[in-house]
N, C-alpha and C positions, 0 to 999 in steps of 0.2 A: 497090455500097455504097448506092446510092439506095434499092434495094428493101429492104435490111436496115434502113435508117433509117425507111422508111415503116412497117415492122412495129411500131414503138413508138408510132405515132400513134394516139390514141384516137378520131380522127374517121373511122377505117376502118369502114364499115358493112357488115354482113352482111345476109342475107335476113331479112325479118320474118314470112314465112309459108312453109309447105312448098312452095308453088308458085312462089315468087320466088327467082331465082338470086342468089348472093352478088354483091357488087360486084366489079368487076375487080381492085381493090386487095386485097380480102380473099381473092379466089381466088388471086392471085399469091402472097400470103403463105402461104396454106394449102398449095398444091401444093409450094412450095419447102421448107416445113417438113416436109411428109410425105416428100419425097424425101430430105432430110437424115437423118430418123429411120430410114428404110428402109436407107439406106447404113450407118448406125451399128449397126443391129440385125441385120445380115446378111440382109436381105430381109424382115424383119417388124417390126412395131411395134404397140403396142396403141392403140386409140382414146383411151383415158384418157391415155396418154403424149402423144399428138398434141394433145388438148385442153389439157393442162397447158402444153405448149410454146407453144401459141397464146396462152394466158392470160398467160404470162411476157412475151410480146411485146405485151401490152395490146390484143389483138384483141377487140373487143366481141362478145358472144354467140358465144364460141368453140365451144360445143357445137353450135349450129345449123350452123356452118361444117363441123364434122366430119361431121354428118349429110349435108350436101350432097356432101361428098367420098365418103362411104361409098356413097351410092346414085346416084352419077353414072352415066349410061347411055352407055357408049362406043360402042354400036352405033346409037344414034339419030342421024339426020342433023343436022348443025349448021346452024342458021339464021343469017342475017346478024346479026352482032353477038353471037352466042352465045359462051360461054366455051369456049376450046379447051384441052384438057389438054396439058401439056408432055411427059408420059410416061404409060405405062399402069400402073395399079395394080389390085389386087383386094382385096376385103374379105370377111371371114367372121367371124361372131360378134363378138368384141371386138377384132379385129385387122385390120390392113392388111398386104398382101403384095405383093412383086414378082411378076412372071410366073413366074419360076423357083421361088420359094418356094411359090407357090400350086399349081403343078404337083406339087410334092412332097406338099403337103397332100392333094390329090385322090388321088394314088397311095396314100397312107397310108389314106385312107378306103376305097379299093377293097380293100386288104389286110384291113382290119377287117371288111368285109362278107363277104369270102371266108372268113375265119377264123370268123366268127359262124355261117355256114352249115355249115362243117365240124364245129364243136362240136356242133351239133344232130345231125348224122349219127352222130357217135360216141356221143352219149347215147342215141339211139333205136335204134342197131343191135342186132339180136339176136345171140346168141352165135355162130350160124352164119348169115351173110347169104347164103342160097342162093336158087335159083330157086323153092324151095318156099315161100318167104315170100309170104304172101297179097298180091295186088296192092293192096287197100285200105290195108294197112299201109305199103307202099312209097310209095303216093300221099300218105298223111298225113305221112310223113317228108319227102317232097319239098316239100310245102306249108309245113311248119314251117321248112325250110331257107330257102325263099324269103321267108317272113315275117321271119325273122331278118335276111336280107340287106336287105330293105326297111326294117326297123327301124333299121338303121345310117344310112340316108339320112334317115329321120324325125328321128333324133337331131341330125343336122347342121342340118336346117331349124329345129328348136326352138332350137338354139344361136343362130341368127340372130334368131328371133322374141323370145326372152326374155333376150337379153343386156342387161345393165344395169350402169351405173356404180356402183350401190348394192350389187352382188354383192361379197362379201368378196374381197380380192385373191387371185388364183390359185385360187380355190375352184371346183370343178366345179358345174354347176347343171342339167345334163341327164344322165339315166342310162338306159341300156338294161337293163331288169331282166327281160327275157323269160324267162330261165332260173331266176330266183330262186324262183318259185312259192311265195311267202311266205304265201298265204292260200288261200281256197277258189277254185273256178273263176271266180266272178264278182267276185273281189277281186284276182286276179293281173293287174296291169296290165303292158303291154309296154314302155312308155317313160314316164318321168315327168320333171318339171322343177320347180325352185323359182324362181319369178319374184319377184325382189326389187323390189317397187314403191317401197320406200324402205329406209333402213337398219334400220327397225323393223317393216316390214310385208311379209310374204311370202305369195304365193299358191301353192298346190299345183296342179300341172297334170298330167293323166294322159292317156294315149293308148292306144287299142286298135287293133292292126294286124291286118288280115285281107286275104285275097286276093280276097274277093267281097263285094259290097254286098248284105247280107242282113239280115233282121229280127234274126237272132241277134247279128250284129255290133252293131246299134243297141241291142239289149237289154243286151248286156254293157257297152257304153260308157255307157249311161244309168245303170247301177248304180254306176259310179264317182263319180257326183255325190253319193253318200252320204258320201264322205270326201275329195273334192278340190274345189277352187274352180272349175276349168274343165276341160272334157273334150273331147278330139278323137277322131275316128275317122279312120283312114288306110286308104285303099283304092286299088288300081291303076285307072287309066283309060287308054283309048286316045287320047283327045282331046288337042289342044293346050291350053295354059294357058287361053286365052280361052273355050274351049268345054267345059272340064272339068265345070263345074257343070251346064250344060245336058245334057251326056251322062249324068250320073248321074240327073238328073231324068227324062230320057226313058226310061232303063232301068227305073226304078220310081218313077213320080210320087208315089204315096201314101207310100212309104217316105221319099223325099226330103223331102216336105213335113213328115212326122213329125219328121225330124231337125231341120229348121229350127224347127218349133214347140217342140220340147223344149230348144232352146238348145245343142245339140251343135255343135262345130266340125268342119269337114271338111277333111282334107288329101288332095288328089287327087295320085296318084303315077303319073307317066308313065314308062314304060320307055324307057331310052336304049340306044344300041349299047353292047355290053360288059357288059350285065346290070346297069347302074347305073340310078338313078331320078332324075328331077326331081320334087321334092315341092313342091306349090303349095297354099297356103291358099285355098280357094274359099268358105268360110263361117267366120266367126269365132265362137268359143263365147261364150255369155252366162255371166255369173257364176252359179254354182250356190249353193245354201244347204246346205252339208254339215252333218251332225250333229256336234256337238263331240266326242262320245264316239267316233264312227266315225272322225273325223279323227285323234284321238289314237291310236287303234289302228292306223291306217294309218301314222302316223309311226313307231310302234314296230316294225311289220312290216319297214319299210325303214330302220331306225335307222342302220345303217352308212352308207348313202348320204346321209341327211340330216345326219349328223354331218360327213361330208366337205364338204357344201355349206355348213356353218356354220349350218344351220337349227336343229339341236338341239345343245345342249351335251353333251359327253361325260358318261357316267353319273357321278352324283355332283355334276355342275354344277347351277346353279340359275337361270341366266339364259337365257331363251328369247325369240326374236323374237315380236312380236305377229302374229297372223294376221288378215288382213282378212276 
């Protein structure tokens, strides 16, 4: 009961900076509330629901406490006086999960990646897939399958990067559009996201996924700046997270510097056992200055997805969010 009573006290202080841990009182309230919501939700709860529950308990700066819980590193060694978690939780995008629920989420992601690759095989398969099919054709098909598989993990990473409490409730905000082919070669993005900076301002984010770090990849990604606010390129690497940027730079120093100079973001994708990927941002994209007409055309090319995201009103509607 004492802990429940302390939850209503306004003098419970949370961290005032990203590097400062919450107070022990705030931490206790946050972890207890999270555990209760996970139990009530069958192993999952949204970060919004957690923040609202903390606010009802009059916890100051509940949002910052949610962020501290979301990014808590269970694998880091605990120093003397450090906060100790009473149980293990996981987070992805806009939700928290128990270990069992998170394992189901990962399994679903693996199934999506396999299905995406299989869909490419069906689309690209000739009428008679025989040994007479030229090796280059088979190689291109294998590459497209792996790009689709990789794109599934890029989607998952963007869901973490661009999750926002300003996003309309239950609306999707990241899309794999690899197979849509809605424009010309240099307009067909692989993955895109709607980043809700506020309830009225949305940035359009695009990604080009390739298996090799080449000038063609960079050229294609740069072209997306005509119609989107931020652009990433995603490419596999062999290096660990801390060495990924250095590995790409060493592979092609001039091309790497060109990517940095032009403001593109880099998602380094490291292969894991089981054909899955760890996708790591190693350089963040600068904001581009897309042409208004080009952006409008891009929205129309992918109208179905942007209507789902709440960015565009259904045809006949008249209210659109402002774009930054």
